[in-house]
C-alpha positions, 0 to 999 in steps of 0.5 A: 491387494486390499492393503496395497490399494489402501497404501496408494490412497493414503499416499495420495491423501498425504500428497494432497494435504502437503500440497494444500499446506504449501499453497496456504503458506504461499498465500500467507507469504504474499499477504499485504501488511502495513507496519512501522506506522508513525504519525507526526504533528509538525508546524506545517501539518500532520504527516504519516509514514509507514511501510507497506509490505507485499509481493506482486502476484505473478498474474499482475507482474505478467500483465505489467510485462505486457505493458499494462500499467497498475495503479495503487491507491493510498487513503487516510482518514482521521475521525474525531471520536464522540460518545453521543453521535457518529464520529465526524471525519475531520481530515482526508487524504488520498494518493495514487501511484502508477507503476508501468514497465517500459519495454524499449528501455527495459526500465520501470517507471513510478508516477505519484500524484495526490488524490484519486483519479477516474482514469489514467489520463487524469493522473497529474503526477507530482513525482516521476522516477525510473528504476532498473528493476521491479524490486527497486520500483516496488520499494519506492511504492511500499515506503510512505515517507512523511505524507501530509494527511491533514492540516495541524489545525484539523486535529484537536489535541484535547480530543481523541481521534481515530485513524483509518489508513488503507492501501490497495491495487485499484483494479478499476483502472485496468482496461475493460476486458481485464476488469471483467476477467479479474473480477473476484479473482483472489490472485489479483488482490493487493490490499491492506487496511489499518484502523487504530486510535491516532497517536501523534508523535513530535516531528523528528528533529531536522539534522543541521546543515553541513558546516552550520554551527549550533548556538548555545542557549 
């Protein structure tokens, strides 16, 4: 009888451990990650490109399907390093992206605007696009392509600079009841930050237009 009880307890403990491991694995898979970062210096400014990998948490997707839009914020800051004092910020840029589901058309809409906003009414989108599926809409949000984060004159080539780039789901834009309910809940967290020394690369060459002829020099 005693051996049977011990065997039952052992099985329960094993099941608990396996469940904990699976939960940890699921949490790791949904982590937000910034990759393929590239910063280019061109005649018209300094441009940032990157890929932000993340999965939409089930609770966030459920809220989207109920008609609640989500706002994602990208921020980039460039600091000039100084050994004798605090590093001054020489450039700063922000972008707000709104993701919403349209029940009538069953399509997803992405609105992208420069800067931070204080409310959804303050969003002045510079890019509006509709998508048939959520993965397509997320792909547009995750890929940052040649985003201008500074003027060329802001970055001194003879100095050393640091880059701070962040991406997050802005919970402050949720309706007030939701803000109270999700405060401190990890399943609502979509956030990543990268800090590293700024490495400027030359702008990628532009492909010649179709039918154009290159003149030999």
